[in-house]
PAZAPA-4460 file (N, C-alpha, C; in steps of 0.05 Angstrom, whole numbers, plus 32768, in hexadecimal, padded with zeros to 4 digits):
% residues 158
    n_x    n_y    n_z   ca_x   ca_y   ca_z    c_x    c_y    c_z   seq   type   mol
   81E4   80B4   8072   81D4   80BD   805C   81E3   80D1   804C     1      M     A
   81E2   80CF   8031   81F2   80E1   8020   81E6   80FD   8021     2      P     A
   81F7   8111   801E   81EE   812C   801C   81EA   8132   7FFF     3      T     A
   81DD   8148   7FF8   81D7   814E   7FDC   81F0   814F   7FCB     4      P     A
   8207   8158   7FD6   8220   8159   7FC7   8230   813F   7FC8     5      D     A
   8227   812C   7FD8   8235   8112   7FDB   8222   80FC   7FD3     6      Q     A
   8227   80EE   7FBC   8215   80D9   7FB3   8216   80C1   7FC5     7      P     A
   8200   80B1   7FC3   81FF   8098   7FD2   8212   8084   7FC6     8      A     A
   821B   8071   7FD7   822C   805B   7FCD   821A   8048   7FBD     9      K     A
   8224   803D   7FA7   8214   8029   7F98   820E   8011   7FAA    10      P     A
   81F7   8007   7FA8   81EE   7FF0   7FB7   81F9   7FD6   7FAA    11      L     A
   8201   7FC3   7FBA   820A   7FAA   7FAF   81FE   7F93   7FBF    12      T     A
   81FF   7F7B   7FB3   81F5   7F64   7FC2   81DA   7F5B   7FB7    13      G     A
   81CE   7F4B   7FC8   81B5   7F3E   7FC1   819D   7F4E   7FCB    14      W     A
   8186   7F4D   7FBE   816E   7F5B   7FC6   8173   7F79   7FCA    15      R     A
   817C   7F86   7FB5   8183   7FA2   7FB5   816A   7FB3   7FBD    16      I     A
   8152   7FAA   7FB3   813A   7FBA   7FB8   8135   7FBC   7FD6    17      Y     A
   813C   7FA7   7FE5   8138   7FA8   8002   814A   7FBD   800F    18      A     A
   8162   7FC0   8004   8175   7FD4   800E   816B   7FF0   8008    19      Q     A
   8161   7FF4   7FF0   8155   800E   7FE8   813E   8014   7FFB    20      V     A
   812C   8000   7FFF   8115   8004   8010   811E   800C   802C    21      A     A
   8132   7FFF   8036   813C   8004   8051   8147   8021   8054    22      E     A
   8155   802A   803F   8160   8045   8040   8149   8059   803F    23      R     A
   8136   8054   802E   811F   8067   802D   810E   8066   8046    24      L     A
   810B   804E   8052   80FC   804B   806B   810A   805C   8081    25      R     A
   8125   805B   8081   8134   806A   8095   8130   8088   8091    26      H     A
   812F   8091   8078   812B   80AE   8073   810F   80B6   807B    27      R     A
   80FC   80A5   8078   80E0   80AC   8080   80DE   80AD   809F    28      I     A
   80E8   8098   80AC   80E6   8097   80C9   80F7   80AC   80D7    29      T     A
   810D   80B4   80CA   811E   80C9   80D7   8114   80E5   80D1    30      S     A
   8100   80E8   80C0   80F4   8102   80BB   80FF   8110   80A2    31      G     A
   8111   8103   8093   811B   8110   807B   8105   8114   8067    32      D     A
   80F3   8101   8066   80DA   8103   8056   80C3   8105   806A    33      Y     A
   80B7   811C   806C   80A2   8120   8080   8087   8115   8076    34      T     A
   8074   810F   8089   805A   8106   8081   804C   811B   806E    35      P     A
   8041   8111   8059   8034   8122   8045   8046   812B   802F    36      G     A
   8060   8127   8032   8072   812F   801D   8073   8119   8007    37      S     A
   807C   8121   7FEF   807E   810F   7FD9   809A   8105   7FD6    38      T     A
   809D   80EB   7FD2   80B8   80DF   7FCE   80C2   80E7   7FB3    39      L     A
   80DC   80E7   7FAF   80E7   80EC   7F94   80DD   80D7   7F80    40      P     A
   80DE   80DD   7F67   80D5   80CB   7F52   80E6   80B2   7F51    41      S     A
   80DB   809D   7F44   80EA   8084   7F40   8105   808A   7F31    42      E     A
   8103   809C   7F1D   811B   80A2   7F0E   8131   80AF   7F1F    43      A     A
   8129   80C1   7F30   813C   80CF   7F42   8148   80BB   7F56    44      V     A
   8137   80AA   7F62   8141   8097   7F75   8153   8082   7F67    45      L     A
   814C   807B   7F4F   815C   8068   7F3F   8178   8073   7F3B    46      S     A
   817A   808C   7F33   8194   8099   7F2F   81A3   809B   7F49    47      A     A
   8195   80A2   7F5F   81A2   80A6   7F79   81AF   808C   7F83    48      E     A
   81A0   8076   7F81   81A9   805C   7F8B   81B8   804B   7F77    49      F     A
   81BA   8055   7F5E   81C8   8046   7F49   81BB   802B   7F44    50      Y     A
   81A1   802A   7F42   8192   8012   7F3D   817D   8016   7F28    51      V     A
   8172   8000   7F1E   815D   8002   7F09   8143   800D   7F16    52      A     A
   8133   8019   7F05   8119   8023   7F0F   8108   800D   7F1A    53      R     A
   8109   7FF5   7F0F   80F9   7FDF   7F19   8101   7FD8   7F36    54      N     A
   811B   7FDA   7F3C   8125   7FD5   7F57   8119   7FEA   7F6A    55      T     A
   8119   8003   7F62   810D   8019   7F72   80EF   8014   7F75    56      V     A
   80E2   800C   7F60   80C5   8006   7F61   80BF   7FF0   7F76    57      R     A
   80CF   7FDB   7F76   80CB   7FC6   7F8A   80CF   7FD0   7FA6    58      R     A
   80E3   7FE1   7FAA   80E8   7FED   7FC4   80D1   7FFE   7FCD    59      A     A
   80C6   800E   7FBB   80AF   801F   7FC2   8096   800F   7FC7    60      L     A
   8093   7FF9   7FB9   807C   7FE7   7FBE   807E   7FDB   7FDA    61      T     A
   8096   7FD4   7FE3   809B   7FC9   7FFE   8094   7FDE   8013    62      A     A
   809B   7FF7   800E   8094   800D   8021   8076   8012   8021    63      L     A
   8069   8010   800A   804C   8014   800A   803E   7FFD   8018    64      E     A
   8047   7FE5   8014   803B   7FCE   8023   8040   7FD0   8040    65      E     A
   8056   7FDD   8048   805C   7FE1   8064   804D   7FF9   8070    66      G     A
   803E   8007   8060   802E   801D   806B   803C   8037   806E    67      G     A
   8054   803A   8063   8063   8053   8066   805D   8067   8051    68      L     A
   8055   805E   8039   804F   8070   8023   8035   8067   8016    69      I     A
   802A   8079   8006   8012   8073   7FF6   8016   807F   7FDB    70      L     A
   8010   806F   7FC6   8011   8078   7FAB   7FF7   8086   7FA4    71      T     A
   7FF9   809F   7F9C   7FE1   80AE   7F94   7FE5   80B5   7F76    72      V     A
   7FD3   80AB   7F65   7FD5   80B1   7F49   7FD8   80CF   7F43    73      P     A
   7FE9   80D6   7F32   7FF0   80F1   7F28   7FFD   8102   7F3E    74      S     A
   8002   80F7   7F56   800F   8106   7F6B   802A   80F9   7F72    75      M     A
   802C   80DF   7F70   8044   80D1   7F77   8041   80C1   7F91    76      G     A
   8057   80BC   7F9E   8056   80AC   7FB7   8058   80BF   7FCF    77      R     A
   8044   80BE   7FE0   8042   80D0   7FF6   8049   80C2   8010    78      I     A
   8058   80CF   8022   805F   80C4   803C   8047   80C6   804E    79      V     A
   8040   80B0   805B   8029   80AF   806D   8032   80B7   8089    80      L     A
   8020   80C1   809A   8026   80C7   80B6   802E   80AD   80C5    81      P     A
   803F   80B0   80D9   804A   809A   80E8   8034   808A   80F6    82      A     A
   801E   8097   80FD   8007   808A   810B   7FFD   8073   80FA    83      V     A
   7FFB   8078   80E0   7FF0   8064   80CE   8003   804C   80CB    84      Q     A
   801D   8050   80CF   8030   803A   80CD   802A   8025   80E3    85      E     A
   8023   802E   80FB   801E   801C   8111   8004   800C   810D    86      A     A
   7FF1   8018   80FF   7FD7   800B   80FB   7FD7   7FF8   80E3    87      E     A
   7FEA   7FFA   80D2   7FE9   7FED   80B8   7FE8   7FCE   80BA    88      V     A
   7FF3   7FC2   80CF   7FF3   7FA5   80D0   7FD7   7F9A   80D5    89      S     A
   7FC4   7FAB   80DE   7FA9   7FA2   80E3   7F95   7FB1   80D2    90      Y     A
   7F9E   7FC0   80BF   7F8D   7FD0   80AE   7F79   7FBF   809F    91      R     A
   7F81   7FA7   8096   7F6F   7F96   8087   7F56   7F8F   8098    92      Y     A
   7F5A   7F8C   80B2   7F44   7F85   80C4   7F30   7F9D   80C6    93      Q     A
   7F3B   7FB5   80C5   7F2A   7FCD   80C6   7F19   7FCE   80AC    94      E     A
   7F25   7FC8   8095   7F17   7FC9   807C   7F02   7FB3   807B    95      I     A
   7F09   7F9B   8084   7EF6   7F85   8084   7EDF   7F8B   8097    96      A     A
   7EE5   7F96   80AE   7ED0   7F9D   80C2   7EBC   7FB1   80B6    97      K     A
   7EC7   7FC5   80A8   7EB6   7FD9   809C   7EA3   7FCD   8087    98      S     A
   7EAE   7FBC   8076   7E9E   7FB0   8061   7E8A   7F9C   806D    99      L     A
   7E93   7F8D   8081   7E81   7F7A   808F   7E6A   7F88   809B   100      R     A
   7E6F   7FA0   80A8   7E5A   7FB0   80B4   7E46   7FB9   809F   101      G     A
   7E50   7FC2   8088   7E3D   7FCA   8073   7E2C   7FB4   8069   102      R     A
   7E37   7F9C   8067   7E28   7F84   805F   7E13   7F7D   8074   103      I     A
   7E1B   7F7D   808D   7E09   7F75   80A3   7DF2   7F89   80A6   104      E     A
   7DF8   7FA3   80A1   7DE3   7FB8   80A3   7DD1   7FB9   808B   105      R     A
   7DD8   7FAA   8076   7DC8   7FAA   805E   7DCF   7FC0   804A   106      G     A
   7DE4   7FCF   804F   7DEC   7FE4   803C   7DF6   7FD7   8022   107      E     A
   7E02   7FBF   8025   7E0B   7FAF   800E   7DFB   7F95   8010   108      L     A
   7DE9   7F91   7FFD   7DD9   7F79   7FFD   7DE4   7F63   7FEB   109      G     A
   7DD7   7F4C   7FEC   7DE0   7F35   7FDB   7DE2   7F3E   7FBD   110      P     A
   7DF9   7F38   7FB1   7DFE   7F3F   7F95   7E09   7F5A   7F90   111      G     A
   7E09   7F6B   7FA5   7E14   7F86   7FA2   7E32   7F85   7F9F   112      D     A
   7E3D   7F97   7F8E   7E5A   7F99   7F8B   7E66   7FA8   7FA2   113      A     A
   7E7D   7F9E   7FAB   7E8C   7FAC   7FC0   7E9D   7FC2   7FB4   114      L     A
   7EA5   7FD5   7FC4   7EB7   7FEA   7FB9   7ED0   7FDE   7FAD   115      P     A
   7EDB   7FEB   7F99   7EF3   7FE1   7F8C   7F0B   7FE2   7F9E   116      S     A
   7F20   7FD3   7F96   7F3A   7FD4   7FA5   7F44   7FF1   7FA6   117      E     A
   7F43   7FFE   7F8F   7F4D   801A   7F8E   7F3E   802C   7FA1   118      A     A
   7F24   8029   7FA2   7F14   803A   7FB3   7F1B   8035   7FD1   119      E     A
   7F1D   801B   7FD8   7F23   8015   7FF4   7F40   801D   7FFB   120      L     A
   7F52   801B   7FE8   7F6E   8024   7FED   7F6D   8042   7FF4   121      R     A
   7F5E   8051   7FE5   7F5C   806E   7FE9   7F4E   8074   8004   122      W     A
   7F38   8067   8009   7F28   806C   8021   7F38   8066   803B   123      L     A
   7F47   8050   803A   7F54   8047   8052   7F73   804C   8052   124      F     A
   7F7C   805A   803E   7F99   805F   803B   7FA8   8045   803F   125      S     A
   7FA0   8030   8030   7FAC   8016   8033   7FB8   800C   8019   126      A     A
   7FCB   7FFA   801C   7FD8   7FED   8005   7FC4   7FDA   7FF8   127      A     A
   7FC9   7FD4   7FDF   7FB8   7FC1   7FD0   7FB8   7FA6   7FDE   128      R     A
   7FCF   7F9C   7FE7   7FCF   7F82   7FF5   7FBF   7F82   800E   129      S     A
   7FBD   7F99   801C   7FAD   7F9B   8034   7F8F   7F99   802D   130      T     A
   7F87   7FA6   8018   7F6B   7FA5   8010   7F64   7F88   8007   131      V     A
   7F76   7F7C   7FF8   7F72   7F60   7FEF   7F70   7F4D   8007   132      R     A
   7F80   7F52   801C   7F7E   7F41   8033   7F63   7F44   8041   133      Q     A
   7F58   7F5C   8041   7F3D   7F61   804D   7F29   7F51   803C   134      A     A
   7F2B   7F53   8022   7F18   7F44   8010   7F1B   7F26   8015   135      F     A
   7F33   7F1C   8019   7F38   7F00   801D   7F2B   7EF7   8038   136      A     A
   7F2C   7F08   804C   7F1F   7F01   8066   7F01   7EFF   8062   137      E     A
   7EF5   7F12   8054   7ED8   7F12   8050   7ED0   7EFA   803F   138      L     A
   7EE0   7EF3   802B   7EDA   7EDD   801A   7EDC   7EC2   802A   139      E     A
   7EF0   7EC0   803C   7EF2   7EA8   804C   7EDB   7EA5   805F   140      S     A
   7ECF   7EBB   8067   7EB7   7EBB   8079   7E9E   7EB5   8069   141      E     A
   7EA0   7EB4   804F   7E88   7EAE   803E   7E76   7EC6   8039   142      G     A
   7E80   7EDE   803F   7E6F   7EF6   803B   7E70   7F01   801F   143      L     A
   7E87   7EFD   8012   7E89   7F08   7FF7   7E94   7EF3   7FE3   144      I     A
   7E91   7EF9   7FCA   7E9C   7EE7   7FB5   7EAB   7EF9   7FA1   145      V     A
   7EBF   7EEE   7F94   7ECE   7EFC   7F80   7EC6   7EF1   7F65   146      S     A
   7EC3   7F03   7F52   7EBD   7EFA   7F36   7ED3   7F06   7F25   147      R     A
   7EE4   7EF5   7F1A   7EFB   7EFE   7F0A   7EF2   7F12   7EF4   148      H     A
   7EFF   7F29   7EF4   7EFA   7F3D   7EE1   7EE1   7F4E   7EE6   149      G     A
   7ED2   7F47   7EFB   7EB9   7F56   7F01   7EBB   7F65   7F1B   150      K     A
   7EC8   7F59   7F2F   7ECA   7F66   7F49   7EC3   7F52   7F60   151      G     A
   7EBD   7F5E   7F76   7EB5   7F4F   7F8E   7E99   7F57   7F96   152      R     A
   7E89   7F43   7F9D   7E6C   7F47   7FA2   7E64   7F3A   7FBC   153      F     A
   7E4F   7F45   7FC8   7E43   7F38   7FE0   7E37   7F1E   7FD7   154      V     A
   7E3E   7F09   7FE6   7E34   7EEE   7FDF   7E16   7EED   7FE3   155      R     A
   7E09   7EE1   7FCF   7DEC   7EDC   7FD1   7DE7   7EC5   7FE3   156      S     A
   7DD2   7EC6   7FF3   7DCC   7EB0   8005   7DC2   7E98   7FF5   157      S     A
   7DD1   7E82   7FF7   7DC9   7E6A   7FE7   7DCA   7E52   7FF9   158      Q     A
***
């Protein structure tokens, strides 16, 4: 790992974003970036790794989908605790179970709107793809329906 006075070597080869993601993942798991800390900005990381901001953005998206970081509007990308990393592969089931329970208890009735993706991401500290996977599971069970541009709703009994 480069020191502050020693720059990183430029990355070469195919799938550069994966290499950037791996270097950042190593820094997180080794404790260089502690849980709750904010990662450097896209511009800073772009300059450090000698890559385009879009490449850095793809790397950060991969880390977020892996449950290592969370994007918080107006705060940046926050490192999540290691405990959450272990749970992330099944987080969608936890979200689906919570929503299913609310539907079964009648808290959410036929035609009621479900919480938004953004709200569920915040509540469960989950990536957007994780929330969407939970919605897909409930939709495949026939409990909810999606209406393009409107949201997701509890399915009416028909």
